[in-house]
C-alpha angles and dihedrals in degrees: 000000000000120000118214118206118205118200125186123251091245092055091048091052092047092050092044094052095045095099089051092059097039098059114123117248112261125193122209129217088253091060090048094052091044089056093046091048091051090051093049091046092051093049090048090054092048091049091048091052091047091050091049091052091050091050092046093058099031115116117260133181120278090243091057091049091050093048092048089051092050091050093048093048094043094049095044094245120156120270107269117174108152093163094051089234119175087207090062090048092053091045093049091051090048091050092050090048091051092047093051092047093051093060 
């Protein structure tokens, strides 16, 4: 006597697609280089920010501080004196005075 097994269509599709879902993940060289590029880009940004912070707080001459203050005051930029320099303060006040007199 032969036995006939009937399976539903849903079960047949699930069994048929099982190899599709059970494939191991495989990365390509493009994915590898994309990851390496993202890492390099991130480190370049971090180094750039670090360098900018070092330059921001690095000592400069009093004349440079004064000139930077004059330019900020003259151009209406915000007060920015990270080194707490009295030369920048004097320059900023001078720049604001020049800007107000030129109106």
